[in-house]
C-alpha positions, -999 to 999 in steps of 0.1 A, spaced: -773 292 207 -787 279 175 -813 251 171 -793 220 160 -825 203 149 -835 232 127 -800 234 113 -800 197 104 -834 200 87 -822 229 66 -791 210 57 -812 180 46 -836 202 26 -807 220 8 -791 186 1 -824 173 -14 -827 204 -36 -791 201 -49 -795 164 -54 -827 169 -74 -810 195 -96 -781 172 -102 -804 143 -111 -823 165 -135 -791 177 -151 -778 141 -154 -809 126 -169 -820 155 -192 -788 173 -202 -759 149 -200 -778 116 -210 -807 130 -229 -831 109 -209 -831 82 -183 -806 55 -191 -798 24 -170 -765 29 -151 -762 65 -162 -744 75 -130 -716 51 -137 -703 51 -101 -700 89 -98 -715 87 -63 -686 65 -51 -662 90 -66 -680 118 -47 -676 98 -15 -639 92 -23 -635 130 -28 -650 136 6 -626 111 22 -597 125 2 -606 160 14 -608 148 50 -644 160 54 -635 197 48 -660 215 25 -635 237 7 -611 208 2 -640 186 -10 -648 212 -37 -612 210 -50 -612 172 -47 -644 171 -68 -628 195 -93 -598 172 -95 -619 141 -101 -640 160 -126 -609 170 -144 -597 134 -145 -631 124 -160 -630 151 -186 -594 141 -194 -604 105 -199 -632 116 -223 -609 140 -242 -581 115 -246 -602 86 -260 -589 76 -294 -560 101 -293 -526 87 -299 -502 96 -271 -464 101 -277 -443 71 -272 -472 49 -262 -493 53 -293 -531 46 -293 -544 37 -259 -575 15 -257 -607 33 -250 -615 10 -221 -583 21 -203 -592 58 -207 -627 51 -194 -613 34 -164 -587 62 -157 -608 82 -132 -617 51 -112 -581 38 -112 -568 72 -101 -595 74 -74 -583 41 -59 -546 52 -61 -553 86 -44 -574 69 -17 -548 43 -10 -526 69 8 -554 88 24 -579 63 37 -561 57 70 -552 93 76 -587 107 71 -605 106 104 -643 111 100 -661 136 122 -673 121 155 -708 135 152 -713 121 117 -743 98 116 -750 102 154 -785 115 162 -786 147 182 -800 144 217 -806 176 235 -792 176 271 -814 189 299 
């Protein structure tokens, strides 16, 4: 078999590298420097995407793309008059990804069963 301990160490190392790259991108490219509250709750949206995807990596990728699309849509529609409605307040558009996150999770939170081994330390049997 494979070494579970080595596999978990590799997963943590890869996660650390990807998180570091994401932090550099967020602080240097998107914000132009470190700004207080620059993440704006994106970590919670990522956790919501994981729950929405029922802990499946492929589905989680598509869930993150969905939430990213909603965030981009909120940025794009700020200040744009919509048919019938007219001008929508900027604050509503900024809250749109978070509101839709809550709405999507309302139907999935009870149906998404987390993996049994998540957060449980590995103890090798003898």
